[in-house]
N, C-alpha and C positions, 0 to 999 in steps of 0.2 A: 638643807639649806645651799643655794647657789652661790657658790664665792661672787663677791660684787666686783665685778670686773666689767668694766664700761670702755674698755680698750676699743678706740677710733671713734668712740661717740662724739658729737660736737656738742659743746654746752655753751650758751651765752648767760651771763651773770651781769647784770644791770648793778651798777653803784658799787663796783669790786674792786676799787683800788686799795682800800682798807675795811677795817671793822669786819662785820659780821659776812659781807660780800667777798672779801679777800680770804677769810677762812673756809667758805663753801667753794670757792675757785681752786685753793690748796688742796683739800679733800679730793674734789674731782678729779683733780690732775694726778692724784696719788694711784686713782683706780683706773687711769688710762684716758682720760677724757681729752680731748682738744680743746682748748679754753679761749672764748671770746670775752676779753675783760673790757667792760664799757664804764665809763667813767666820764663826769662832768666837767673838771677843772684840774684835777691835782696829776699833773703830767707825772713829778718827780716818783709819787706814791705808787700810779700805774706803772711806770718803768720798773719799779724795785719790784712789785708782786708778779709780773711779766717773768724778771729773772728768777726769781725764787721758783717759780713754776718750771722754768726751763732745768733748772738745777735739779729738779725731780726727774728730769727726762720727759718730760710732757711738752706738748707744742702749744704756743700761745701767741695770740695777736691781741692788739689792743684798738679799740675804737671809741674815740671821745665824741661825746654829743649827751645832750639833754633828752632823756626819753618823755618828758613831759611834751614835747613838741611832737605831734605825730608823724610829721615828714621824716624827722630824724629815724624815728623807731622803724618806718619803712626801709630807710636806707640802711639802720642797722643789721636788718633782717636779710637785705637784698644784698651787702657787702659780706656776710658771713656766708651766705650760699655760694655767692661768687668766688670766693677765697677757699672754702672749705667743703663746699660740694653739698651741703645739707645742714639741718638743723635738728636734733635730737631732743635737747633739752635746753628749756627756758626757766631761768630763776628770775623771777620778778623781784629782786631785792632792793633797789633803789628808794630811799625815803628818806624824809626830814622829818623833824619834831619841833613844835614849838611849845613852851612852859608857860603859862600865865592864866589869868581868869579871862573866861570867855567874854565877858563884857567889855573889857580892854582891846580884844583883839580885832583889827580892822581888816575888811574884806578883801584887801590884796594879800595880807597874811594868810587867811584860810584858804583864798584860792591856790595859794603856792604850794601849801600842804595837800591839799585835794589834785591838784595838777600831777604833782610829782608820786604820792603815795598810790593813788587810784586810778588817775590817767594814763600815768607812765606804764602800770600794769597791763591797763587796758589796750592801749595803744601797741605795745610789744606785741602781746599776746595775739591780736587782731592780724598781724601780718605773718607770725610764727603759725598761726595754725593754718593758714594757707597751704604751707610748705609741709606741716605734718600730716596733713589730709592727702596730700599727693603720695606720700610713702606709708599711709596707712600705721603710723606709729607716732609715739612722742610724749615725752612727760612736761608739764609746767608745773612749776613749784612757786608758790607765792609767799613772801615772807610778809605775815601779818604781824601781830603783838596779842601778848595776853589783853591788853587792854581793848583790842577790838572784840574781845568776848564779854567784858565785865565793864569796860569803860573807865576812865580815871579822872579824878578832878584835876583841874588846871590843864588838863591834855585833850580837850573837848574835842576840838576838830580832828586831831591827830586819832583819838580813839573812834570816832565818825568813818574816817577815811579807811581804817584798819577793818572795823565793823563791815563796811561795804566789801573790802576785798575777801571777808569771809563770804558772804553771799555771792559774790561774784564766782568765786572757785566753786562753789558748790551747784550753781547753776550752769558755769560752764562746762564742768564734769559730767555731767547729765547730757547735754548736748552734744558732746565730743565722745563719750564713752562708745559709741557704736564705731567710731573710726579707729579704735584702739588708742586713743590718746587720753592720758590720765593727767587728771590736774587735782593738785592738793595743795594744801598750805600750812605753814608751820608758824605758830604763833610763840615766838622768844618772850622769856621774862626778862630779867635783868642780866645781860651779858656784858662782860667787862670788856668795854670796848673805850676807844677815844670819847665816844659820844658821852661817856658817864664821867670824864675827867673835870669836869666843873665841880664835882661833889668834895666836901671837904671830907675829912678823915672823920669826924663825929657823924657825919649824914651817911658816910659808907657803912658805917657800923650799925647805925640804925637800921637802914635798909637790910641788911644782911641779916639782923635780928627778926625780920619780917617774914624771912625766907626759911621754911622747914629743914632746909638741908643746909642753911647757915652757909652760903657761900655764893658767889655769883657764878654764873653760867660761864662759859668758854666759845668762843666762836668755834672751835673744834667740835663743841657739841651740837651745835646747829649744821655743821658741815656734814657730820657723818649721818645725821638723820636727812639729811638731803640726799646724800648719796644712796642711802637705803632707798627712799622714794623713788629715785630715777634709776634703779636697778630692777632687773627681773625678780629679785626677792620680795617686792611689793607690787606685784602685776595684778593682783585682784584687790587693789586699793585706789580708789578714787574718790573725790569728792568730801575729802576729809580734811578737817583743822586740827593739827595734831599741836599741842601746847606743850611747851618744854620749859618749866620756870622753876623746878625745885620744889614743887609743891604749893607755890605761892597763892595761887588760888584754886 
């Protein structure tokens, strides 16, 4: 097996000021990637993430903006190429969730979920692909969800957006394979992030009891899988949705 060295590779991670995105950025930095931290609003968290990456000896820049906006997504890719010379790895991680009954949701609420989770990935990929085709190489990794595989009650639109990400991944992988560009997705289960901070102690315990491994996943678990999929160790893997959920589904 080839040691996972991605020294000099340029990676954009959307939604990477905290949570899973930050975990991915840290793991890619550990193996030598130059990191582009994209985030929408939390300047303090983004700065903290950048400093942690620099402490690892890696290079990082921040680019603030909303990937659900196509023009910003174009600018994100353009700025990355202008400042760092290329883009080798795109991690479409930015995402939001809403919990509630479908019949109670309003159109603007589901538009927001779909715009960030699905259109954000499409927007960024559309511009990144053009750069990757020029260099005849690249890796796109979409962060999906186990609910994109099986659906979740009270997260209907979220599940739909992630199911669409899975189909987008498989289709784009087939289209880009002749250009030596790989496209894969990761479908996390319950990962211990701030997104789950609303859970009470009893709710956490109940959820843990539903997971065969009897624990939440960690952001590093997702980050290490991303590192593998971005490296030459996975050079013949494309069009796959890999679930990382402790055996929950």
